[in-house]
N, C-alpha and C positions, 0 to 999 in steps of 0.2 A: 944806205936806204935809198932805193930808187924813187925818183920824183914822178908823180903821177898828175897829169893835168887833163883838163876836160876841153882843150882847145881842138883836139882831133874831132873828125865828124863822128857823131854818135847815132845809134839806132834808136828809133822811137819805142816806147814802152806802152803796152796796152794795159789799162787798169779796169778792174771789174767795177761796174756802176754801184754806188752805194748810197746811203742816206745822208743827210746833213748831220754834222757833228759826230754821229756814232759810226759812219762809214759802213764797213762790212762786219761790224762786231756782232751783230745779231745772227748773221749767217755762220760766222766762225763759231760762236758758242753752240749753235743748234746742232751742227754736225760737222766738226772740224776736219775730219778725214774726207768726207765728200766735198767740203769747201776747198780743201787743198787740190783735190783732183780737178774740181771745176776751174780753178785758176789755170791749170795746165791745159785743159781742154779748151777753154774759151780764149786764153791769152797766148798760148804757145809756150815755147821754152823759157821765156822770161815773161813774168806777168806781175802786175801791181794790184794792191788792194789797200784799204785804208782801215787801220786799227784805231777806231775813234777818228780823230783828225789827222793822225800821223800816217804818211805814206810808207808802205813796206813793199819790198821787191822779193819775189820768189824766183830762184834760178833752178832749172830742172834738168840739166844734162850733166853727164859725167865729166865733160870738159869744164863745165862751170864749177863743179865740186873741186877739181884740181886747181883751178885759178883762185878760188876764194879761200879754200881751206888749206891749200898747200903753198901755192906760189905767193899768194898775198896774205898769208896767215897773220903776219904781224902788222897788217894794215887794218885788222879787225879785232874786236874783242867781244866778250859775251855780252856786255851791256849792263847798265845799272838796274834795270827792272828785274832781270834774272838774278843778279847778286842780291837784291833786296828780298827776294823770295827765299833764297837758300841761306843767306848769311846768318839769320838767327839760330840756325841749327848747325851748320857746318863751318861757320866762321870763314876763314881763308883757306878752306880746304882745296885740293887739287882741282876740283870740278869748276870752281869759280875764280880762283886766283888768277892773276895776270902778270905779264912781264917777267921780270927777273925772278920774282918769288915763284911763279909757276915753273919756270925753267929749272930753278934750284931744287924745288921740291920734287919735280919729276925724276931728276937724277938721284936724289936721296932715296926715293921710293923704288927705283928700278930693281935693286937686289931682291925685293920680295917676290918678284916674278921670274927669277932665274930658273933654269930647268931643274936644278937639284931641289929647290923649294916646291916646284910644281909637282914632282913626284910625291913628296910628302903630302901635299894637299889632296892628290888623287886618292891616297889611301883613306883619308877622312871622308871624302865624297862617297866612295863605295860603301864604306862602313855605315854611314848614316843612311844611305839609300836602302841597304839591306835590313837595317834596324826598323825603318818605317814600314816597309812592306810586311814585315812580320806581325805588325799590329792589325793588318786587315784580314777579316774573315772572308771566306768565299761567299760571294753574294752581297757583300756590304756595299752601301752607297756612300761615296765620298764626294766632296766638293774638291775637285782636282786643283783649283786655284789655291784654296786654303792649305791643302796638303803639300803643294809644291812650295809655297811660301814658308810653311813650317820647316820643310826639309832644307831649303837653302839657307833659312835663318840659322838653323842648327849647325850647318857646315861652316858658314862665315864666322859664327860664334866660336867654333872650334878653332879654325885656322888663324883668326885674328886675335882672340883672347885666351885660347886654350881652355874654354869654358865648356864642360861636358853637358851641363843642364842649361840650355839657352833657348827658351821659348817665350811665346807671348804671355804665358802664365808666370814666367820668372820675372822678377823685378827688373833686371837689366833688359831682357827682351821686351817686356811691356813698355819700358821707358823708350827704347829705340823705336818701337812701332808707333808710339804717340808722336814723337819728334818727326819721324819720316812722314806721318800723316799730315802734319803741318805743312811740310815742303810740297807734298803731292797736291794739297789744295792751293797753296800760295803760288806755286809755279804754273798751275793751270787756270788760274783766275786772272782775267785781264787787269782788274783794278782791285788789288788786295789792300786791305786796311793795315795801318801800321802795327807792327808787332808790339809796340810799346802800349797800345790800348788794352784796357783790362777786360778783354772779350773772353768768353768761355774757352775757346780753342787756344788762345794765347796763354791763358793761365794754366791750362793743362800741359801745354808745351813747355812753359817755363818750369813747372814742377817736374816734368820728365827730364829736362836738361839738368836740373839740380841733381837728380839721381844719377844721371850719366856722368856728370862731372865728378861727383864723389866716388863712384865705382871705378871709373877709369883712372882717376888719379891715384887711387889705392893700388890698382894693378901696376901703375908706372912705378910707384914707390917700392913695391915688392920686387919688381924686376931689378931695380937699381940696388936693392939690398942683397939680392941673390943673383948676380949676373951669371948668365949661362944656364940657369936652371930650367928655362923653357926655350923653345924654338918656334914660338908663334910670331905672327906678323908684328905684333906690338913690340916684342923683344927686338926684332930686326929694325924697327923704326927707331928704337932707343939707340941702337948702335950706329945708325946712319949719320953721316956727316957731309956737309957741303964741301965745295971746292977749297974753301978756306979752313977746313977742319972744324967747323962749328956744328955741334948737334942741334936738333930741333928743340925749340922751347916747349914746355909742358902744354901750352896753349895750342901750339901747332900740332904737337902729337895728338891732342884730343881732336882737333879739327880733321886731321888726316884719318884717324881711326873711325870717326863717325861717317866720314865721306866714304871710306872703303866698306863699312858695314852696309850703308844704304845702297851703294852701287853693287855691291857684292851679292846681294840676295834678291832684291826685287826684279832686276832685269832678267836674271836667269829663271826665277820662278815663273815670270810672265812667258818667256820663251817655251819652257817646258809645258806650261798649261796649254798653249796653243798647239804644241807638237802632238800632245796626247789627244786633243780634239781632232786635229787633222788625221792622225793615224786611225782614230776610232770611226771616222767617216770615209776612210779609204782603205778597205779591207786588204786589197792586194799589196799595197805598200807596207801595211802593218805586218802581214804574213812575211814579206821580204826581210823586214828588220829582224823578226823572230828567227827566221832561218839563219841569217848571218850570225847573230849572237850565239845561237845554239851550236853552229858549226865551229866557230872560232873558240868559244869558251868551253863547250862541253860540260856546262853546268858548274864550272868554278867561277869564283869572283873575278870580274875584270880588273885590269891594272893599267897604269900609265903606258906600259910597254905594249898593251893590246890595241891601242887606239889606232895604229897604222893599219891593223888587220880588220878594222870595222869601218870601211870607207862609206858604205851605204847608209849606216846609222848617222854619220856626220853629214851626208848629203841631205838627209831628212831634217836635221837641225838647221842647216843653212837655208833650206827652202822654207822652213817655218819662219826664219829670221827675215827672208825676203818678203813674205806675205804679211808678217806682223813684226816688223822691226821695233824692238823695244824702245829705241830713240826714234820715233816716227818723224820728228822734225827738229831742226836746230837753228838758232838765230845767231846772227852777229851784227855788231854796230860798227860802222866805218869810222876809223880814227882820222882819216883824211880822204880827200877825193880820190876815187879810183875808177878806172874804166875797165870792165870786164867783158870781153867778147864784143866791144863797141857800145855796151850799155853803161850809161853814166850812173855812178852811185855817189851821192853827196856825202860830205862829212857829217856824221851823226845820224845817217840813215840806217834803218834796220833791213837786213836781207835775211831771207829764210831759205834753207835747203831742206827738203823733205824727202828722206829716204823712202818713205811710204809711196811717194809719187814716182820717184826715180825707179824704184823697184818694180813699178807697173808700166814702164814704158814698153810698148809692144816691139819697138826696134831692138830693145835689149832682151826682152823676155816675151817671145811670141806666146799667145793665148795666155795672157799675163795673170789672169785670175785662177788658172788651174793649178792645183798642188801637184807638182812634178819634181821629185828629187833628182831625176836624171839631169836636170838643168846644171847641177853641180858635179856631174861626173867629171873627172879631171880634165879630159880633153875638151869638154864643152865649157868648163869654167875658165880655162886658159884663153878661150876665144872671146870672152866678155871684155867690153871696154873697161879700162882701168877706171875705178870708182863708180862703176855701174851698180855695184853691190857694196853698200857701206853701212852695215848694221851698227858699227862701232865708231863711226865717224872717219875722219882722214886727216893727215898732216900732223903737225906737232901736238895737236890736242886730241889725237885719236885715243880712245879709251885705253888707259894703261893696263887694265885687267882684261883686254879682249881674249888673250890666250887662256886665261883662267876661266872665263865664261864659256868659251867653246869646249874646253876640256870638261868642265863640269856638266854641261848639257849633254855632251857626247857620253860620258861615263854613266850618268844617271839614266838616259835612255837605254843604255845596254843592261845596266844593273836591274832595273825594274822590268824590262821586257822579258828577261829570263824567268821571272817568277810569277807575273800577273798579266792579265789582258784586261784592258779598260774597254767597257761598252757604254756608249752614250745613252743616258736615260732619255727615253723619248718625250716629245712634247715640249722641249725647252726651246726658248728663243735666244739663241746665242748671238750676241751683239758686241762688237768691240766698243770700249769706253776709253778714249784717249785722255789720259791725264798726263802725268810725267812720262808714264809708259802706257802701252795699249793693253789694258786689262779687259777681261769679259765683264759686261755690265752687271750681271747678276750671278757671277761664278759659273762653273760648269759641273753639273752632277754626273758622276760616272758610277756604273756598277763594276765592282772588282771581281774578276774571275781568277782564282788561282789555277795556274797551269797544270799542276799535278792532279787537279780535280776535273780536267777536261779530257 
């Protein structure tokens, strides 16, 4: 491990002015996306603010991303505050595990995302997408956020547990939703109360976790009794062994299953919600997507092998993730003293990297607020600085399901664009609401037009 000292000359850091004791907490809670942009605007590439009495640094260039998340990855960790928010629900799941446990679990889980498995997942994605759109009558009004959440929840339920009925109305789906709502609140609240306190939300979450434990444990026991009967992710996790040949414990299986479920449906649902909104408000781009899927697919269902022939649809998804990255900000806590680009970081200090801000740097993305899928045409994407676009993070903690998420979004955009056109219901005030992900504050109402009726 390289030694890092602060004896070299260091650059000064500009901090936003704040209030005594609370620092910038009120501004952060009032509009955190605007607050993050304000730091970059007023402080430059590196800026500081106070989270209550605690100083926090935000780094905002692609070079800083490489230094912190890649080169110095093991000089930082997620931090105890984040672990406390997630641990009641996902235990030591991959998202918050650290050190040797994280490295071992990541290797164990890698087979889930091999190409052969991805092709199987693609079939489920398309099937559930087609099934959903068949329920929509021409002229129906739907909340697209709710519809996409229901869709991605059904898909992850199928590929993870091989459950055909998996919705918020189902016992397992309802329990998952309750548990993940706790995480959403706890992770986005600066000062969350202990999970041990008998508060209404904590009691609901404990009841949901009791259901999840019982149901998932029953699945584990069934798969052990009938090995090879199913090819879902849970079965693959049961077969996984670490470098010493040891399988996961039942508790670790549970933690990873809940982690995969949470990460595997909310982030993609959010990305798809914003994609339909952007398409509905940019008619020429929407028409170009429909032309591409009509030309390539000719009315048949898309498949994994069609993805390479649908490049513009993928560009739309990537540009959506640029404007509305599901993980709009990530934090790390320094394990030791580090200097990044001449800026000192003390042991125990928190640093923030905000993709939402980096994706809006005008030197990386000119006219940065404009929705322009051509930014991700192959030749233009190749010219972007490395780590200028990081919707899934970077380095050894990059989202293990990034290819799964891109494939799912890509396929569902193609599947639904063949059958329906979404039209934005007028008069709505569509605002981003950053919690764990960036959701629309009050959903987004859309009118569904069936294409055969146009």
